[in-house]
N, C-alpha and C positions, 0 to 999 in steps of 0.2 A: 404233711409228711413229704420229705424230699426223697428222690430216687436214690440218693447217696446213702440213705438209711438202710437200704437193702444190703449194702456191703458190711454194715456194722451189726446186723441182726440176722440170725438164721444162717443159711449156707447158699450164697449166690451161685456157685457152680452147679448145685443141684437144680436151682431155679432155672438156670440157663439150659441145662441138658433136658429138663422136663419140657421146656419150651420147644427145643429142637425135636425131641421125640414126638410130641404132640403135633408139631408143625408138619413133619414128614408124614406121620400117620394120617392126619387130616387130608393131606394132599392125595394119598393113595386111596383113602376111604371114598372120596368123591370123584375119583378119576373117570368112572363110567358116565358121569354127567357131561363133562366137556367132550367126551368121545361118543356120547349118545347119538348124535346126528349121523356120524360116520358109521358107527356100528349098526345102527338101525337101518341105514340105507343099504349097507352091505348084506344084512340078513333079511331085508324086506319086512321089517317090523312095523306094526300099526302104532298109532299114537298112544293107545292104551298100553301096549307092550313096552314101548320105549319109556313111558312114565313109570311102569312097574320095575323095569330094568334098573333105572337110576334110583328107585326108591328102596329096593331090597337091601342094598348095603346099609342104608340108614336104619332099617328095622333090625337087621342082623346085629349091627353095632349096639342098638338099644338093648337088645336081649343079652348080648355078651357083656355089657357093662355091669350087669348084676353079677355074672360069673367072675369077672375080673375084680369087682369090688370085694367079693368074698375072698378071692385069692390074695389080694393086697393085704388084707388083715390076717391071713394065715401064713403066707410065705414071704411077705414083704413086697413093697412096691417095685423095687429094682428087679427082683427075680421074676415078678409077674410081667413087667415091661419087656424083659429080655425074651421070655417065652412067647409073648404075643408078637413081637417083631420077627421071630424065627418063623412062626406060622405064616405071617404075611409075605415074607421073603419067599417061602416055598410056593405060595399061591401065585406070586408074580412070575416066578421061574416057570411054573407049569403053563401059565397062560401065554408066556412068551414062546415056549417051545411048541405047544400044541395048538395055540389060538383058542378062540371061542367059536366053534363051528356052528352052533345053533342057539336058539332062544333059551333053551334049558341050561346050556353051558354058561350063558351070561348071568342067569339067576344063581347058579352054583358059585360062580366067581364072586357075586355080590355077597353071598354068605361068608366066604373066606375073607373078603375085605372088611367084614364087620369087626374082625379082630383089630383092624386099624382104628376104626371108629371107637372101639371100646377102650382105647388108650386114654380117653378122657378120665376113666375111673382109676387110672394109675397115676398119670402125670399131675393132676391137680392135688390129690391128697399128699403125694410125695413132696411136692413143693410147699403146700400149705402147712404141713405139720412142723416145718422149721420156724414159723413166724408167729408173732403174738396176735391177739384178736384185732387190735387197732390197725394192723397192716393187711388183714385178710382180703379186703376189697382189691387193693392194687396188686397183691401177690397172686391171688387167684385170677385176676384180670390178665396179668402178664403171662402166667403159665397158660391160661386159656386162649391167649392171643395167638397161640400156635395154629388156630384154625385159619390163619392167613395162608396156610398151605394150599387151600383151595384156589387162591389167587395164582399160585405157581402152575398148578395143572390146568387152570383155565387159559393161561397164556401159552404154555408150552405144549400141552397134549394135542390140541387140534393141529398145531403147526408140525409137530413131529409125525403125527398120523398122516398128514397130507404129504410129507416128504418121504417117509419111510414105511408107511402102512400102520394102521392102528395096532396091530399085533405087536409090533416092535416097541411101542410105547411102554409096554410092561417090562421089556428088557432094559430100556433106558432107566426105568424107575429102580432097578436093582442096584445101580451104582450109589445113589444117595442112601438107599436102604441099608446097605452094608456099612457105609461110612457112619451113619447115625448110630447104628447098633454098636459099633466099636467105641465111639465117643461116649455113648450112654453107659456102656458096661465099665469103662475105665474111670469115668469122672463122677457120675451120680452117686449119692449116698442116702442111706436111710436116716430119718430123723431120730435123735436119741429118745429113749423112753420106750416102755413096753406097750405094745399094741394088743388089745384084746382080740382073741381069735373069734371070728364070727361064724355063725351057722346059717343055713338057709332059713331056719325058723326065725332068726333075728329080723329078717325082712318082714315076715308076717307080723312080728311084734311091733315093728316100727309103723307098719301100715294101719295099725289100730290107733295111731296118733293122728288126729286131723291135720296137724301142721305138716306132716309128711306128704299128705295128699295135696295140700295147697302149694308146697314147693314144687312137687311134680307137675302140677298144672301150670304154674307160672313159667317153668322151664320148658314145658311142652310148647308153650306159645312163643317164647323168646328164641330159644335155640332151635326148636322145630321150624319156626319161621325162617330163621337165618339159613340153616342148612338145607331146608326144602327149596328155598329160592335159589341158593347157590347151585344145587343140583339140576335146576330146571331152566336156568337162564338161557343156555345155548339152545335148547329145544324151543323155548318160548320165542326168542328173537328170530330163529329160523322160521318157525311156523307162522308168526304174526307179520314179520317184515321181510321175510325171504333172505335174511342175512346168511352168508356162508359161515361154516363152523368156526373158522379162524376169527372173523370179525365178531361173531357171537361170543367166542371165548374171551376176546378183549373186553367186551362190555361186561361179561360175567366177572372177569378179574377186577374191573374197576368197582363194581357194586360190592363184591365180597371183600375186597381189600378194605373198603371203608368200614364194613361191618366188623371185620377182624380187628382193625386198628382201633376202633372205638370201644372195644370190649374193656381194655384196661382203663380207659377214660371213664367209662360207665362205672367201673368198680371204684375208682378214685372219687368220682362224684358222689357215689353212695357213701363212701367214708366221710365225706364232708357234710352232706345235707341229709343223709339217711337213705337206706335202701328203699323204704316204702315210698317216700316222696319222689325219689328218682324213678321208680317203676311207673308211677302215675304218669309222669311226663313221657317216658319212653314208649309205653304202650299206646298212649294217645296219638303221638306223632306217627308211629308205625301203622296204626289202624287207619288213620286219615290218608296216609300216603298210599296204602293198598287200595282203598276205595277209589281214590283219584286215578290210580294206575289202571284199575279195572274199567273205568268209564271213559278214559281218554285213549285214543288210538293215534299217537303221534310219537315218532321215535325219540326225538330229543326230550320231550316231556316225560315219556315213559322211563327213559334212562334216568333222568333227574329224580323222578319219584321213587324208583327202585333203589337208587343210591341212598335216599333219605330213609326208606323202609329198612334196608339192610343195616344202615348205620344205627338206627334207633333200636332195632332188635339186638344188634351186637352190644350196645350199651346196656340194654336190659339183661343180657347174659351176665355181664359184669356185676350188675346190681343184685341179681339173684344170689350170686356167689359171694357177695359181701354179707348178705343176711344169713345164708345157710350155716357157715361155721359158728355164728353167734348162737344159733338155736340148737345145733346138733354137733357141737365140737367133739364130744366124746364118741360120736358115731359118724365122723366125717367121711371115713372110707366107704362104709356101707351106704351112707346117704348120697355120696357122690355117684355111686353106681346106680342107686335107685332113681335119683333125680335125673341123672344122665340118660337113663333108659326112657324116662318120660320125654326128654328132649328129642331123643331119636325117634320115638313113636310119632311125635308131632311132625318131624321132618318127613317120615315115611308117609304120613297122612297127606301133607301138603303136596309133596312131589307126585304121589300116585293120583291124588284127586285132580291135580291140574291136568295130568295126562288123560284121565277118564272124562274130565269136563270137556276137554278139546275133542275127544273121540265121540262123545255122545251129543254134545250141543254145537260142536264146531267152534267153540269159543272158550278161552280160559277165564272169562269174566266170573262165572259162578264160583269157581274155585277160589279166586282172590277175594270175592265178597264174603264168602263164608269164613275164610280165615281172618279177615279184617274184623268180623263180628266177634271172633274169639278174643282179639285184642281188647275190644271194649268190654267183653265179659270178664277178662282179667282185671280190668280197672274196677268193675263192680265187686269182684272178689276181694280186692285190696281194701275196699271200704268196709267189708264185713269183718276183716281180721285185724285191722290196724290198731284199734283201741286195745284189744286184748293183748296183742303182741307187745305193744309199747309198755303196758302196765304190768306184764308178767316177766317173761324171759328177757325182753328188751331192756328192762330197767337194770338187769344184772349183767348185761352183755359186755360191758367195757368198751362199747363203740356205739356210734349213732345208728339207729335203725329207722 
């Protein structure tokens, strides 16, 4: 498939605005990560408190993805996206005006920022519903590549905080927030066709399907690993190598940019060779890179290994969402929310466990090693389901799995 095919099938302006919405939302969702060192120093937070501070938005986003997944199927993706953006804009404005005076306030801000993380349950189905099964890998990958937004805040947030104070970073974020909201409201469109209205009980019904659990697990590892690392890089490189927040942000931006940029490549690779075969490779490389990063204490080597880990996990994100629409096309909105929640839970686990690992043992090593073992467990899980998947729904999918 050529990228030019996107202009002849579906609705590319909606794909573009879904990317922009998700890009800005992801930037805001993870902003406490790049600011974590400066906020933590200002408020006198411990390593465990800083780890939880950057992890709460991820968990909040995970839970709210279920809510927005329901909302997408009831009032439409566009209306859901507009509502979520207004909530985030209000939260940014309040944080800019009043600041975050204590640890509890940072946790409350994290809950509000979860609405930005929940954009995943809006942007991806809104874009994906416009395109046929054979293009789902690259389409979902392109829409999901909006997670490159974390690169922007990793580069800019520490610098703006150093120059103007970290409270004013929330004020600066209001400018692109309003611009993206206007563009999204004017340009994006709902895909044609009736969407079945879902209820909370529909989630319970889907959870009776073993495949729903498998997809949640695979995305818990891939997206959870990607966003958990993205939120922790600044704290990690400051704690392990004494790097200032700005330099740590630059390193975080490099690692997360690779992961975000590789997501559509992972989806396209899955379109070509199949999602299962792709995930085997991506999880293996990510697991090995994390094991090596946990056992080597050398800045250039650690940087290279985290680039590899983030890139592999980003490609795995794309591969998971090449498979998901083939298995659950009729429930893609609700499954995007459900699987996205699994990814957010994985990110919360990794970010918080790294902070607690550092606080309890004085090292991040146990946290990395445990998460690497989950990558290998995902490979074992693929071996369990691959034959059944290929011989049942995979045979009817209309795309390689």
